[in-house]
N, C-alpha and C positions, 0 to 999 in steps of 0.2 A: 652230373654224372660224367662231365667232360673236364679234363684237368690241364689242357695245354695253356701256356702263357699265363701262369698264375703267380708269378713272383710278386712279392710285395715291396714297394719302394716308397721313398719320400717319408713324410711325417708318420705314416702308418706303420713304419718298421718298429716303432716302440712296442713293447709287450701288449699294452692295452689296445693300441691302435691295430696291431696284427689280429687281435681277438675279434675286434669289431668287424674287420674286413672278412675274416673267416665266417663270422655269423651271417653277414650280409650275403656272401657267396653261397652259404648253405641254403638261404632262402631261394636264391636264384637257381640253384641246382635242382630244384623241383622240376624245372623245365630244361635241365641239362646245360645250364649256362653258369660258368665260374666268374660272374661279373658282379662286383659290388654295387655298381650303380643300378643294375637290374634288381638286385636285392632291396635297394632303397625303394624303387618303384613298387615292387611286390609288397613291401611293408605298408606303403601308402595305400595300396589297393585293399589290403586286409583291414586297415583302420577305417577306410571308406565304407566297408561292409559293417563295421561295428568295432568300437575301440577294444572290446574284449578279445575279438579274434586277432587283431593286430598285436595285442599284448601276449596272448597265448602263443602266437607264431614266433615272436621274437624270443620269448623266454624258452620255449621248447627248442629252438634251434641253438640257443646259447647253452642249454643244458646238455644237449647232444654233443656239441662241439667241446665243451669243457670235460665231459666224460671221456671222450676219445683222447683228449690231451692227457687226462689223468691216467688212462690205461696204457698210454705209450703207443697209440696207433701211428703208423707211418706219417711223418710230418707233411709229406706232399699231398696226402689225402685230405688232411685237415686244412692245409692252406688253400686247396682247391674248393673247399666247402662240401666235400663228399661225405663228411660225417655229421652234417647238419640237416640235410633236406628230409630224411626219414623222421627225424625227431620233430621237425617243424610240422610235418603232416600229422604225426601222432597227437601233438598237442592241439592243433586246430580241430582235428576230428573229435577229440574229447570235449572241446568246447561246443561244437555243433551238435553232437549226438547225445551228450549227457547234460548239457546246460552249463554255460560259463560261469554263472553266478553262485556256484556252490563250492565250498571248501574242499569237499571230497573230489570234485572234478579237477580242481587245481592240483591236489596232491597226486591223483592218478596221472594227470598230464606230466607232472614232473618226474614221477617214477617211470612212466612209459617212455619219456624222452631219453631217460638214461638207459633203460633196458634195451631199447631198440639199437643202441650201439653194439651191444653184445650180439644181438641177432644179425646185425649188419656184418660183423666179423665172421660169424658162423656161415651165413649165406654166401659171403664172398669167397671163403675158402672152398666150400662145397662146389659152387658153380664154376670156380676157376679151373677145375678139372676139365671142364668142357669149353673153357675160354668164353664163358658167358658172364655178363654183369648181373648183379643182384637186383637192379632197378629199384622199385619201391616194394619188393617182396618183404623186407623186414617191417616196414610200416604196415602192410596188409596183415601180416601175422600178428603184430602187436595190437593194432586197432581192432582187429576181429576178436582177439582174445578179451580185450577190455570191454568191448560193447556187448558181447555175448554173455559175459559173466555179470555185467552190471545189474540186470534185473534180479539177480539172486541175492543181492545185498541191499538191505533197506536204507543203509546210510549212504549208498552210492546212487541208487535208482530213485529219482524224484518225480516220476510221472505216475499217473493213476493206473494206466494199462501198460502191459508189456508190448514189446515191438513185434513179437512173433505173429505171423499171418500166413494163411494158406494161399499159395499162388492162385491167381485168377486170370481169366483171359483179359487181354487189353480192351478197354472201352473208351468211348468218347470220340469226338470227331477227329479225323486224320488230315483234313485239308488244312494247309498252312497259309495263313495270311501273310502279307508283306511284313507286318509287325512281328509275327512269329519268326519269320526268316531272319531278320536282322537281330532280334533278341537272341535267337539260338546261336548265331554266328559268334557273338561275344560271350554269351553264357557258357558255351562249350569250353572256353578258355578259363573262365572263372570257376567252373565246377571242378577243375583240377584241385582247387583248394576248398571245394564244397560250398562255394559262393554262387548262388543263382542269379545275382543282380547283373544285368547286361552292362551297366556302367563300371562295375568292378572288373568284369572280364575285359572291358576296353582298356582299363588301366594296366591290367596284367599284360595284355597284348602290346601295349606301348612299351612296357618294360622289356619284353622279348625283342622287339625291334631296336631298342636302345643298345642291346648287346650284339645283335646280328640280324641283318636284313633277311639273310637266307633262312635263319630259324623262324623269324616272323612270318615269312612267306609260307613256310612249311606248316606252321601252326594254323595259318589261314586255310591251307589246302586240307589239313586234317579236319578242321571245323566244317568245311563245305562237304567233304566226303561223309562225315558222321551224320550231318543233317540230311544230306541226300539219301544215304542208305536207310536211315530211320524212316524217312518219308516213303521211300519206295516199298519198304516192307510193311507199312501201315502202322507205325507207332503213333500213339495218341499225340495230338498236336501240342497239348499242354506239356507233356514230358519233353518233347523236342524243343519247345520254346524255352524251357527252363534249364536246358543244357545237360540233363541227366542221361541222354542218349548218346551225346557226341563227345564228351570230354576225353574218354579213353582213346578215341580216334585221333585227337590232337597230339597226345603223347606218342602214340605209335608212329604217326607220320614223322614226327621230329626225330624219333629214335632210329628209324630204319633208313633215313635219308640224311646223311651228313654227320650224324653223331657216331653211330656204330657201323654203318656202311657208307663208303665213299659216295658223295653226292653226284649222281649222273642220271640219265634218263631211265636206266634199268632199275636203279634203286628207288627212283621216284615212283615208277610203276609198282614196284614191290611194296613200297610204303603205302600207296593208295590201297592196294589189295589188303594189306594188314589193317589199315584203318577201317575199312569196310568190314573186315572180319571181327574186329573188336566191337564194332557197333552191333553186329548181329549176335555176338556172344553175350553182350550185356544183359538182356532179359533172361537168358538162360541161367546166368550166375545169380541174378536177382531171385528167380524162382527157386533155385537150389538152396539159397541162404534164407529166404523168407520164413520158412517154418521154425527156424531157430532164432529168428530176430536178428540175423546178420545183415550186413550191408555190402554192397558190391565194391565200394572204395575204388582202388585202381586195379583190382584183380583182373579184369579183362585185358588191360594194358600189359600187365606183367606176364600173363600166360600166353597171349598172342605174340608178344615181342620175343619172349624166350623161344617159342616154337619157330618163329620166322628166322631168328638169328641162328638157332641151332641147325636149321636147314640151309642157311646161306652158303656154307662151304661146298655144298653139292652142286651149286649153280655157278658156272665159270664166269657168268656175266656180272656177278656181284663181287665186290671187293670190300673186305673189312678195313676199317680205319686203324691207324696205329693204336696200340694199347694206350 
């Protein structure tokens, strides 16, 4: 979601080479980084979680990027990878929540990866009125529609029971062991791509640091804040350890300090507050969506970041970064 310094040079200036770089940058833009090397590392992380997820991620990003090219989206956005990250998440979400080994899942992932390009354009134009980015809103809308509708189609839903459930109070131990803590630290990063394995999160974090030490440090800050907030509020240790409570905090921390707001002490404090808020909001959205069988995806990140960015001009201590 960041596009400075994205010129393509060297052997990758050839048409196919440019497309490869655009796809890899699309992978990396899930974490706001227009860096092809980071995209490579992210792809490795997805394949480490399962070859199906790596394949879905790459193909989804390629479809989204190709659709944007075909529709004539501004070239600078495509070059920066800004037309690929929502498609990447849509495809991976289809694989995770609908099962990667079904033809129907693959077809839905392809269709969703193309459709999300249209939603990206629509959301971008609407939110531009308030000078706000679309973040992963197009992905959230597309993935929510696909997963909510899936149980209504027998050729799409391949599980015995539907996903809908009534919200229930949190249960289970809340005390975190040392293993829980370091698992959560890395899993919070991996869960941005819906991957709960700590070692996958470690690879993703390495990819972030490969592009920017500041971005990597902020991802770490967000992970710590997410874990600390979840523990302080009494979230079940199992949920904290698998990263489902803290991944939105990672994205909020990165977005509000250095990406959309100039990095300084004030924006860091603002980002920490936003990360804690996103963690607290996560169970609320989960409870809201559970009866219909929906998933939280990155809704907490999107909603909290939009509110905090919309409020930022009211605070003279905060400075927006250049568009």
